[in-house]
N, C-alpha and C positions, 0 to 999 in steps of 0.2 A: 504494500500500500504506500502510495507517495504522499508527500506533504499536501499536494493539491487535493488528493482524495480525502485526506483528513479534514482539510478546510471545507471542502464541499459537503462532507457528512455533517459537520458542525453547522454550516449555513443552512442546510436542508432541515435539520432538527429545529434550529431557532426560527426559521420561516414557518414551519408547521406549528410551532408554539404560538407565534404572533398572529397567524391567520386562523381565526376560529370560526369562520363562516365557510359553508360548503359552496362549491362553484355555482350551483343553481341559486343559492341565496344571494350571492354577490351579483349575479346577472339580474335577478329580480330587483334588487336594491338599485342597481345602476339605471334601471328604467324609470325610477321615480323622479319627480320634480325636485324633491329635497336633495337628492344626490347630485344633481346638476347645479344647485345653488351654492354649494360650499367649495372652498379650496381656491388655490392660486391659479388664475387663468392666464396663460401666455397668449398674447394678441387677441384677447376677447373670446377665444374658442373654448374647447374642452379643458377642464381643470386638470392639473397634473395628477391629482389623486384619482379622478374619474378614469383617466387613461391608464393609470396604474392598476385600477381594479380590473379593467379588461385584460391587462397583461397577467395579473394574478390568476384569473380564471384559466387562461391559456397554460400557465405553468402548472396549476393544480391538475389539469387534464393531460399533462404530458408525463409519460413514464419516466421514472428517475434516470434510467440509463440513457434517455434521449435528451436530457437537459444539457444545455451548452453554457459556455462562459458568460454569455449575455444574460441568460436566465439566472445564473448564480449571482451576477452583479445586481440584477433587479431584486432578487430575494434579499440580499444584504441591505439594499435601500429600503425595502419594506420593513425589515426588522428594525432598522435604525429609526425610521419614521414612527412606527408604532411605539417604540420605547420612549422616544422624546415626547411625542404627543400625549401619551398616557401620563407622563410626569407633569405635564402642563395642565392636566385636566381640571375641570371644576371640582371643587370640594363639597359643593352642595348637591347631594345625591338626588334631590327632587327636581333639579333642572336637567339632569342627564338624558332622560328618554327622548326629548325633542331638541337637544342642544346641537348647535353647529359643530361643537367639539365631537360629539358622538357621530354625527353624520359624516364628518371628515374621516374619522377612523374607519367607519364602515366602507367608505370608498376604497380604503386600503385593506379590506378584508377582515377587519377586526371590530367586533361588536362588544363594547365594554360591558354591556348588560349581561353577557354570557359568562363573565368572570366569576 
């Protein structure tokens, strides 16, 4: 086993810990108006998180042996985003179900209400 294999195994595990929504759940969420209203938008188009959600679905539906370096790079990005965003989250649990914070995380495949 090479160092890259070890790194990929670790990234894969962290990614699957961070992403707690099933591909179909993410797809259904991405169809909602709420999912399109949150996140940073480059040039007024689709938000970075929304595009990431589509990529996450693709990664989740790809066999592990078929994942490439670009997939692992995106998986690292997802893990980092979820970790940072959760740390910044609202501390008032009553605001969480309909918060932009939760909606943004859901675009990245993580529903904090499932924790």
